[in-house]
C-alpha positions as semicolon CSV with decimal commas, in nm:
position;residue;x (nm);y (nm);z (nm)
1;M;-0,006;0,772;-1,877
2;L;-0,278;0,662;-1,635
3;M;-0,187;0,295;-1,688
4;L;0,179;0,362;-1,605
5;W;0,068;0,544;-1,289
6;I;-0,155;0,248;-1,201
7;V;0,127;-0,004;-1,247
8;I;0,359;0,200;-1,025
9;I;0,106;0,247;-0,746
10;I;-0,026;-0,109;-0,770
11;T;0,333;-0,219;-0,711
12;I;0,384;0,002;-0,406
13;S;0,044;-0,026;-0,240
14;P;0,048;-0,401;-0,154
15;T;0,413;-0,380;-0,052
16;V;0,325;-0,130;0,221
17;S;0,095;-0,384;0,388
18;S;0,382;-0,619;0,468
19;L;0,669;-0,372;0,491
20;S;0,607;-0,277;0,854
21;A;0,589;-0,634;0,985
22;P;0,962;-0,690;1,047
23;G;0,986;-0,363;1,240
24;T;0,689;-0,425;1,468
25;G;0,905;-0,491;1,774
26;R;1,103;-0,172;1,730
27;T;0,787;0,029;1,668
28;L;0,629;-0,105;1,986
29;D;0,945;-0,017;2,178
30;E;0,954;0,331;2,022
31;F;0,603;0,409;2,140
32;G;0,637;0,226;2,474
33;V;0,369;-0,032;2,398
34;R;0,407;-0,379;2,552
35;S;0,106;-0,553;2,394
36;K;0,181;-0,776;2,096
37;T;-0,187;-0,755;2,006
38;V;-0,144;-0,385;1,933
39;G;0,151;-0,473;1,710
40;T;-0,065;-0,720;1,521
41;L;-0,338;-0,459;1,490
42;M;-0,085;-0,210;1,355
43;N;0,006;-0,451;1,076
44;S;-0,340;-0,581;0,996
45;I;-0,534;-0,253;1,004
46;Y;-0,390;-0,161;0,664
47;V;-0,559;-0,466;0,513
48;L;-0,886;-0,361;0,677
49;G;-0,851;-0,032;0,488
50;Y;-0,803;-0,238;0,172
51;A;-1,135;-0,407;0,243
52;V;-1,329;-0,093;0,336
53;G;-1,195;0,142;0,067
54;P;-1,354;-0,026;-0,236
55;L;-1,699;0,000;-0,079
56;F;-1,709;0,370;-0,156
57;L;-1,418;0,431;-0,397
58;A;-1,548;0,198;-0,669
59;P;-1,889;0,369;-0,692
60;L;-1,717;0,708;-0,684
61;S;-1,509;0,605;-0,985
62;E;-1,827;0,532;-1,177
63;L;-1,975;0,871;-1,086
64;Y;-1,674;1,101;-1,120
65;G;-1,436;0,908;-1,345
66;R;-1,163;0,658;-1,280
67;A;-0,869;0,891;-1,335
68;L;-0,999;1,146;-1,083
69;V;-1,062;0,886;-0,812
70;I;-0,728;0,713;-0,873
71;N;-0,533;1,039;-0,861
72;Y;-0,704;1,171;-0,547
73;S;-0,685;0,839;-0,366
74;T;-0,315;0,816;-0,450
75;V;-0,264;1,159;-0,295
76;V;-0,454;1,037;0,013
77;F;-0,244;0,718;0,017
78;N;0,083;0,914;0,009
79;A;-0,035;1,175;0,258
80;F;-0,129;0,913;0,515
81;L;0,193;0,721;0,456
82;L;0,370;1,042;0,546
83;G;0,138;1,059;0,846
84;C;0,254;0,709;0,944
85;A;0,613;0,826;0,938
86;L;0,533;1,129;1,153
87;A;0,282;0,968;1,390
88;P;0,344;1,083;1,748
89;N;0,193;0,774;1,915
90;M;0,060;0,425;1,845
91;P;-0,311;0,518;1,806
92;G;-0,209;0,784;1,553
93;L;-0,003;0,529;1,361
94;I;-0,289;0,281;1,357
95;V;-0,536;0,541;1,226
96;M;-0,287;0,659;0,962
97;R;-0,231;0,302;0,842
98;L;-0,607;0,246;0,815
99;L;-0,651;0,560;0,607
100;A;-0,345;0,477;0,394
101;G;-0,500;0,136;0,325
102;I;-0,823;0,301;0,215
103;G;-0,633;0,533;-0,019
104;G;-0,417;0,253;-0,155
105;S;-0,714;0,029;-0,228
106;A;-0,850;0,242;-0,512
107;V;-0,591;0,140;-0,764
108;V;-0,629;-0,229;-0,686
109;T;-1,007;-0,200;-0,707
110;I;-1,044;0,018;-1,015
111;V;-0,766;-0,133;-1,228
112;S;-0,990;-0,394;-1,391
113;S;-1,230;-0,125;-1,511
114;C;-0,940;0,080;-1,647
115;I;-0,814;-0,218;-1,843
116;G;-1,162;-0,265;-1,986
117;D;-1,175;0,101;-2,085
118;V;-0,826;0,132;-2,235
119;F;-0,756;-0,198;-2,411
120;R;-0,940;-0,381;-2,684
121;V;-1,084;-0,723;-2,606
122;H;-0,794;-0,918;-2,759
123;E;-0,536;-0,706;-2,568
124;R;-0,692;-0,732;-2,224
125;A;-0,539;-1,064;-2,123
126;A;-0,180;-0,941;-2,146
127;A;-0,262;-0,612;-1,974
128;S;-0,447;-0,793;-1,695
129;A;-0,158;-1,034;-1,646
130;I;0,087;-0,747;-1,602
131;V;-0,125;-0,521;-1,386
132;I;-0,295;-0,781;-1,169
133;G;0,009;-1,010;-1,143
134;T;0,229;-0,731;-1,011
135;P;0,084;-0,718;-0,655
136;S;0,143;-1,089;-0,607
137;L;0,516;-1,017;-0,615
138;A;0,490;-0,767;-0,327
139;P;0,601;-1,008;-0,049
140;V;0,903;-1,118;-0,255
141;R;1,003;-0,757;-0,325
142;T;0,955;-0,668;0,041
143;L;1,174;-0,954;0,157
144;S;1,441;-0,867;-0,100
145;A;1,439;-0,500;0,001
146;L;1,462;-0,586;0,369
147;L;1,747;-0,832;0,317
148;Y;1,935;-0,580;0,105
149;T;1,881;-0,300;0,356
150;T;1,984;-0,523;0,646
151;S;2,300;-0,632;0,468
152;I;2,393;-0,271;0,385
153;L;2,327;-0,157;0,742
154;T;2,527;-0,449;0,881
155;L;2,813;-0,373;0,643
156;F;2,825;-0,007;0,735
157;Q;2,709;-0,018;1,097
158;W;3,044;0,119;1,211
159;A;2,957;0,444;1,030
160;L;2,624;0,478;1,207
C-alpha cells in the first residue's frame, strides 16, 4: 500500500512545480504585483523547497521510519498546497509554495530506500524504473492537462 501511495504522490509532486508557470501573469495581476522577478521567484521557490527538504526529511526517515515521514510530509504537502490556493497575498503564496516543496520532496527523496526495503535485489530494477521514471513525465502531463483545460474552457467560454 505504501508503494502505491508513493507512486501517486511522486506523480503529483513534480507536476506541481511546473503547473503554476503558465498562470504566472494572471497571478501577478491578481495580487497587483508588477515585478516579473517576483513571478519567477513564485515558480522557482518550490524547487528550492525540493532542495532543502531532503536535508532533514531523509535523516528523519532513518530515525522514525519511512512510512511515518512519507505520510506526514504528504499531509504537509497537501496542506500547504491548499494554503497556496487560499493565499491572501504574494508573500503568503511564495511561503506556501516553499513549504509545499519541502513536504513534496520527501517522497522523491525516500523512494529509493523504500524500494530497497520492499523489493528483492532482482526485482529492484523494474520497481526503480516505474517509480523513478514517473516524475520525468511531469512536464508532459502538465502540458497535456493545460492544453486540455484550455480547449475545454475555450469551447465552453460562452457558459462562463
